[in-house]
NUBA-107743 format. One record per residue: x, y, z of N, C-alpha, C in turn; residue in one letter; residue number from 1. Coordinates in nm, 3 decimals. Each point is the difference from the previous one (the first is absolute). Layout:
+---------+---------+---------+---------+---------+---------+---------+---------+---------+----+-----+
|     nc1 |     nc2 |     nc3 |    cac1 |    cac2 |    cac3 |     cc1 |     cc2 |     cc3 | aa |   i |
+---------+---------+---------+---------+---------+---------+---------+---------+---------+----+-----+
|       X |       Y |       Z |       X |       Y |       Z |       X |       Y |       Z |  A | NUM |
...
+---------+---------+---------+---------+---------+---------+---------+---------+---------+----+-----+
end
This chain:
+---------+---------+---------+---------+---------+---------+---------+---------+---------+----+-----+
|     nc1 |     nc2 |     nc3 |    cac1 |    cac2 |    cac3 |     cc1 |     cc2 |     cc3 | aa |   i |
+---------+---------+---------+---------+---------+---------+---------+---------+---------+----+-----+
|   0.605 |   1.464 |  -0.008 |  -0.054 |   0.118 |   0.067 |   0.099 |   0.046 |   0.107 |  M |   1 |
|   0.008 |   0.129 |   0.017 |   0.094 |   0.052 |   0.099 |  -0.056 |  -0.015 |   0.141 |  S |   2 |
|   0.089 |  -0.005 |   0.093 |  -0.041 |  -0.013 |   0.140 |  -0.079 |   0.122 |   0.043 |  I |   3 |
|   0.040 |   0.117 |  -0.046 |  -0.073 |   0.121 |   0.037 |  -0.144 |  -0.005 |  -0.052 |  E |   4 |
|  -0.017 |  -0.044 |  -0.125 |  -0.135 |  -0.014 |  -0.055 |  -0.081 |  -0.100 |   0.083 |  F |   5 |
|   0.060 |  -0.116 |   0.029 |  -0.071 |  -0.101 |   0.078 |  -0.036 |   0.051 |   0.139 |  L |   6 |
|   0.091 |   0.076 |   0.061 |  -0.027 |   0.055 |   0.133 |  -0.119 |   0.096 |  -0.005 |  R |   7 |
|  -0.001 |   0.089 |  -0.098 |  -0.111 |   0.095 |  -0.013 |  -0.130 |  -0.070 |  -0.036 |  N |   8 |
|   0.008 |  -0.098 |  -0.088 |  -0.117 |  -0.076 |  -0.042 |  -0.061 |  -0.074 |   0.120 |  H |   9 |
|   0.083 |  -0.065 |   0.078 |  -0.048 |  -0.073 |   0.118 |  -0.062 |   0.097 |   0.101 |  A |  10 |
|   0.061 |   0.116 |   0.017 |  -0.052 |   0.098 |   0.094 |  -0.139 |   0.048 |  -0.042 |  R |  11 |
|  -0.014 |   0.035 |  -0.127 |  -0.129 |   0.050 |  -0.050 |  -0.107 |  -0.109 |   0.009 |  V |  12 |
|   0.035 |  -0.121 |  -0.039 |  -0.098 |  -0.109 |   0.010 |  -0.041 |  -0.025 |   0.145 |  L |  13 |
|   0.095 |   0.008 |   0.091 |  -0.031 |  -0.018 |   0.142 |  -0.093 |   0.109 |   0.052 |  S |  14 |
|   0.023 |   0.123 |  -0.046 |  -0.087 |   0.111 |   0.042 |  -0.142 |  -0.020 |  -0.052 |  E |  15 |
|  -0.012 |  -0.038 |  -0.127 |  -0.133 |  -0.026 |  -0.056 |  -0.068 |  -0.115 |   0.074 |  F |  16 |
|   0.074 |  -0.105 |   0.026 |  -0.056 |  -0.116 |   0.069 |  -0.048 |   0.038 |   0.140 |  A |  17 |
|   0.078 |   0.080 |   0.071 |  -0.039 |   0.042 |   0.134 |  -0.127 |   0.084 |  -0.004 |  A |  18 |
|  -0.009 |   0.092 |  -0.096 |  -0.119 |   0.085 |  -0.011 |  -0.123 |  -0.083 |  -0.034 |  A |  19 |
|   0.015 |  -0.092 |  -0.093 |  -0.114 |  -0.084 |  -0.039 |  -0.042 |  -0.092 |   0.113 |  T |  20 |
|   0.096 |  -0.051 |   0.073 |  -0.030 |  -0.087 |   0.114 |  -0.078 |   0.076 |   0.106 |  T |  21 |
|   0.038 |   0.125 |   0.024 |  -0.073 |   0.082 |   0.097 |  -0.144 |   0.023 |  -0.047 |  E |  22 |
|  -0.017 |   0.030 |  -0.128 |  -0.135 |   0.018 |  -0.053 |  -0.080 |  -0.130 |   0.011 |  R |  23 |
|   0.065 |  -0.112 |  -0.026 |  -0.067 |  -0.130 |   0.007 |  -0.046 |  -0.032 |   0.142 |  A |  24 |
|   0.078 |   0.042 |   0.099 |  -0.039 |  -0.022 |   0.140 |  -0.126 |   0.078 |   0.035 |  K |  25 |
|  -0.017 |   0.116 |  -0.063 |  -0.117 |   0.083 |   0.027 |  -0.126 |  -0.051 |  -0.069 |  L |  26 |
|   0.018 |  -0.083 |  -0.101 |  -0.115 |  -0.053 |  -0.076 |   0.019 |  -0.150 |  -0.024 |  D |  27 |
|  -0.013 |  -0.080 |   0.107 |   0.028 |  -0.144 |  -0.012 |  -0.098 |  -0.075 |  -0.090 |  P |  28 |
|  -0.113 |   0.060 |  -0.034 |  -0.098 |  -0.067 |  -0.086 |   0.027 |   0.022 |  -0.150 |  D |  29 |
|   0.095 |   0.085 |  -0.033 |   0.033 |   0.027 |  -0.140 |   0.099 |  -0.106 |  -0.049 |  D |  30 |
|  -0.057 |  -0.100 |  -0.064 |   0.080 |  -0.115 |  -0.047 |   0.115 |   0.045 |  -0.089 |  F |  31 |
|  -0.028 |   0.086 |  -0.099 |   0.102 |   0.041 |  -0.095 |   0.110 |   0.083 |   0.065 |  W |  32 |
|  -0.036 |   0.079 |   0.098 |   0.102 |   0.077 |   0.072 |   0.091 |  -0.093 |   0.081 |  L |  33 |
|  -0.058 |  -0.105 |   0.057 |   0.080 |  -0.097 |   0.074 |   0.099 |  -0.071 |  -0.094 |  Q |  34 |
|  -0.049 |  -0.036 |  -0.120 |   0.086 |  -0.066 |  -0.099 |   0.110 |   0.096 |  -0.046 |  I |  35 |
|  -0.036 |   0.126 |  -0.025 |   0.099 |   0.099 |  -0.042 |   0.109 |   0.016 |   0.105 |  A |  36 |
|  -0.040 |   0.003 |   0.127 |   0.098 |   0.015 |   0.109 |   0.096 |  -0.119 |   0.002 |  A |  37 |
|  -0.054 |  -0.120 |  -0.013 |   0.085 |  -0.120 |   0.000 |   0.094 |  -0.001 |  -0.121 |  K |  38 |
|  -0.052 |   0.039 |  -0.117 |   0.084 |   0.003 |  -0.120 |   0.111 |   0.103 |   0.013 |  N |  39 |
|  -0.031 |   0.115 |   0.055 |   0.102 |   0.104 |   0.016 |   0.104 |  -0.042 |   0.103 |  Q |  40 |
|  -0.043 |  -0.068 |   0.106 |   0.095 |  -0.049 |   0.098 |   0.095 |  -0.102 |  -0.063 |  Q |  41 |
|  -0.054 |  -0.087 |  -0.086 |   0.084 |  -0.099 |  -0.067 |   0.097 |   0.066 |  -0.097 |  Q |  42 |
|  -0.046 |   0.101 |  -0.073 |   0.088 |   0.072 |  -0.093 |   0.114 |   0.068 |   0.076 |  A |  43 |
|  -0.032 |   0.060 |   0.114 |   0.103 |   0.065 |   0.082 |   0.100 |  -0.103 |   0.051 |  A |  44 |
|  -0.050 |  -0.115 |   0.042 |   0.088 |  -0.107 |   0.048 |   0.091 |  -0.050 |  -0.112 |  S |  45 |
|  -0.056 |  -0.019 |  -0.119 |   0.081 |  -0.043 |  -0.115 |   0.109 |   0.101 |  -0.033 |  D |  46 |
|  -0.035 |   0.128 |   0.006 |   0.098 |   0.105 |  -0.028 |   0.112 |   0.000 |   0.104 |  A |  47 |
|  -0.036 |  -0.022 |   0.125 |   0.101 |  -0.006 |   0.107 |   0.093 |  -0.120 |  -0.021 |  M |  48 |
|  -0.056 |  -0.111 |  -0.044 |   0.083 |  -0.118 |  -0.027 |   0.095 |   0.026 |  -0.117 |  Q |  49 |
|  -0.049 |   0.066 |  -0.103 |   0.085 |   0.034 |  -0.114 |   0.112 |   0.094 |   0.043 |  A |  50 |
|  -0.032 |   0.095 |   0.086 |   0.101 |   0.092 |   0.053 |   0.105 |  -0.076 |   0.081 |  L |  51 |
|  -0.045 |  -0.089 |   0.086 |   0.093 |  -0.079 |   0.082 |   0.091 |  -0.086 |  -0.088 |  A |  52 |
|  -0.058 |  -0.059 |  -0.104 |   0.080 |  -0.083 |  -0.091 |   0.103 |   0.085 |  -0.074 |  A |  53 |
|  -0.039 |   0.120 |  -0.045 |   0.093 |   0.088 |  -0.070 |   0.112 |   0.046 |   0.092 |  A |  54 |
|  -0.034 |   0.031 |   0.124 |   0.103 |   0.041 |   0.097 |   0.096 |  -0.115 |   0.029 |  C |  55 |
|  -0.054 |  -0.120 |   0.013 |   0.084 |  -0.116 |   0.026 |   0.090 |  -0.028 |  -0.120 |  A |  56 |
|  -0.053 |   0.015 |  -0.120 |   0.080 |  -0.020 |  -0.120 |   0.113 |   0.101 |  -0.005 |  Q |  57 |
|  -0.032 |   0.125 |   0.028 |   0.103 |   0.106 |  -0.003 |   0.109 |  -0.027 |   0.103 |  E |  58 |
|  -0.038 |  -0.055 |   0.112 |   0.098 |  -0.030 |   0.105 |   0.075 |  -0.130 |  -0.028 |  A |  59 |
|  -0.038 |  -0.069 |  -0.109 |   0.069 |  -0.123 |  -0.035 |  -0.044 |  -0.120 |   0.080 |  G |  60 |
|  -0.116 |   0.009 |   0.064 |  -0.047 |  -0.108 |   0.086 |  -0.070 |  -0.112 |  -0.077 |  K |  61 |
|  -0.059 |   0.034 |  -0.117 |  -0.070 |  -0.102 |  -0.078 |   0.037 |   0.011 |  -0.146 |  I |  62 |
|  -0.029 |  -0.105 |  -0.074 |   0.031 |  -0.005 |  -0.142 |  -0.101 |   0.083 |  -0.079 |  D |  63 |
|   0.046 |   0.062 |  -0.108 |  -0.086 |   0.084 |  -0.083 |  -0.121 |  -0.078 |  -0.051 |  K |  64 |
|   0.016 |  -0.124 |  -0.035 |  -0.110 |  -0.081 |  -0.054 |  -0.113 |  -0.012 |   0.102 |  Q |  65 |
|   0.030 |  -0.013 |   0.129 |  -0.103 |  -0.008 |   0.104 |  -0.085 |   0.126 |   0.002 |  D |  66 |
|   0.062 |   0.114 |  -0.016 |  -0.072 |   0.128 |  -0.001 |  -0.088 |   0.009 |  -0.123 |  V |  67 |
|   0.050 |  -0.041 |  -0.116 |  -0.079 |   0.009 |  -0.122 |  -0.128 |  -0.084 |   0.009 |  L |  68 |
|   0.008 |  -0.114 |   0.063 |  -0.119 |  -0.084 |   0.016 |  -0.102 |   0.072 |   0.086 |  V |  69 |
|   0.042 |   0.061 |   0.109 |  -0.093 |   0.068 |   0.090 |  -0.059 |   0.125 |  -0.064 |  E |  70 |
|   0.079 |   0.079 |  -0.070 |  -0.051 |   0.123 |  -0.062 |  -0.095 |  -0.035 |  -0.114 |  V |  71 |
|   0.026 |  -0.108 |  -0.071 |  -0.089 |  -0.041 |  -0.109 |  -0.140 |  -0.031 |   0.051 |  D |  72 |
|  -0.014 |  -0.043 |   0.123 |  -0.131 |  -0.030 |   0.056 |  -0.084 |   0.125 |   0.015 |  K |  73 |
|   0.062 |   0.118 |   0.002 |  -0.074 |   0.125 |   0.015 |  -0.067 |   0.043 |  -0.129 |  L |  74 |
|   0.044 |  -0.051 |  -0.113 |  -0.057 |   0.040 |  -0.130 |  -0.134 |  -0.065 |  -0.023 |  D |  75 |
+---------+---------+---------+---------+---------+---------+---------+---------+---------+----+-----+
end
């Protein structure tokens, strides 16, 4: 995946997670909304980690195999 794609993907997931988290704060008794907020936060975090790994790989800081292991966890 390209760094630009990962950057945009992480940004969009972070925006969705922030919006859902705000909604969840307004309705703390909605169990499913709380779970959705946590899941979206985790997805955004995973995307940010994939982006960081891709940037580090491009900069030559880590081995390609290390990145492939991390990105495979997203599937």
